[in-house]
N, C-alpha and C positions, 0 to 999 in steps of 0.2 A: 686595666676598663678607666674609660675617663670619669674623673671625680672621687676614683678608688686611692686610699692610702694603702699601706702597708710598711707590716717589719716584725721581720725575724729573731723571735725570743730564742736564743743559745740555750740550748739542752746538755747540761753536763752528759758527755760520753757519744758528744754524737760534732764529729772535727767538723763535718760540710753541709751548711743552712741549718733548720732549726724549726721552729715551731711555728707555726703564719699565726696573725693576728693582723684582720683588716678592720678600717673604716670609710664610710663612705655614704651615699646618697639610696645605696639597694640594697645596705643591711638593714634588718631588722629593727626595729627600734625597743622593744624589750621581751621580756617574759613577762606573763602571769604566773603569779605563783599562788597554790593552793594554801599558804598559811598567810599568805595577805590578798585576796579577793579583791577586781577590780583595780590594784595599782599596778602601772605595768612598769617593770621593772629594767631599766639599762642596763644591756651588756655592760662589762667593766671587766677590766684585765690593768695590771701595775702600768700600763700606761696613759691608763685612765678611763673616765667614763666615756660608750661611746665603740670602743674598741671589740671587738669581736674574738675570743680566741677559735679559733677553726677546731684546733686537736689535729692537725695536720704537723708531717715532719717533711720537709719541703728542701731546695736546692734551686737557686735562683743560677740562672750565666748566664755571660756576661750581657745580656740582652734582655734581660728580667724574664725573661721567659718561667714559671714556676717550671719543676716537675714534683707532682707527689713522691715522695719515698717511702711513704708510711703513717701509721694510726701513731698518736704518742700512746694511746691505749692499747697499740699492739705492743709495745717493745717491754725489756725486759732487761733492767740494769743487773748485769753479772758481770762481779770483780770490776766495778767503776765503766765496766765498757757499756752503750746501750747497744742491743743485741737486738734487730725486726722478726719477731712471732713469725712474721709472715715469711721470711727468708729460714727461716726452718722446713717451716709447711713446704716450701718450695725444693728442700734439699730431700725430705720425706719425700712426692710426690715424687721429683726426680730417681728414688731410690725404686720406691715403690709403687709406680702409675697407677693399679689397678686397684689402690684403694683409697678410702679416705681419711684427712690428717688433721689432728690441731693440737695446735701449741700454746701450754698455759704458761706461767709464770705461778709459781707460789715464795714467801720472804725464806730468807739462806741465812741462817748466823756467820759462816764461814765468808759468801760471797753475795751478801746483799739480794737476788734472789736467784732462783732454781728455775728452768727451763724442765716441762714435763712436755713430753709430745703423747698423745693419744691417738691412737690407730686403730684400723679395722685391719689391717696390715696381719695378717699370722705366722709366728717367729718372727716379727719384727726384731733386728736384732742392729745394734747399735754402730757393731763393726762394718755392714754394709752400708748405715748410712756417712762414714767413715771417710771408707776411698769413695763414694759420691762425691763427698764435702772436698779431698783434698784433691781429685781428678777436677776440678771444679776453679783448684785455689781460694776455698772456703777456708775458714779459718777455724780449729776447735773450738771455741767461745760461740759459734755459732749454731752448734748443736744440742738436745736436748742432754742432762745428765742424768733422766730417767724417759724409758718409754712405756707404757702404760698398752695392751694390746686388749678393744672393746669389739664385742661384735655385734655393734652399731650405736655411731656417736649418734648423739642428739643434735636434733635437727629442726629449725625451724618451720611452719608454715608453708615459707618464699622458697623452700630449697636449701637454703645457704644453713649453717652450722649455729647452732645456740652456742654461743661463747661462754653466758654467763651461765649454762646449765653445766659447760666440761669447765669450768672453773671452780664448781659448787664441787664436783669431783675429783677436783684435787685439792682444795680446803679439808675434805674430808678424808 
């Protein structure tokens, strides 16, 4: 876009692309925060004031077209590798297309983070997911270490999965 600057902040464990930061005339001027009423606080990143961190993990092609790979919040760091929780859910959906699935991560002393898949699929078996992942040439690191069957995933009024509620389940 004309007048827009961008920067990709490298993310450890992601080889292609990075976290998108933008600056330009169409980026908001800042935030009004409850702890400082009436004061506009501009966005700031390590690049300086006025840069906005989108939270998106993107890849640029040789013509600078952007492809969004996912959201930084939707990645887990497992054994030094960044694993897309969306990919975990996609594998689950490919394995059990008639059920809802939600992947979240929790801290793990051995590997950094552990991925847990919550699913409405009865008798969900990790080995079934392994078979599907292998057929798609997807590595083992992209599979959940634990699968939890749940009657009904928490859903927002919009019909989307309530990830904070799923995260609470994993943290308890």
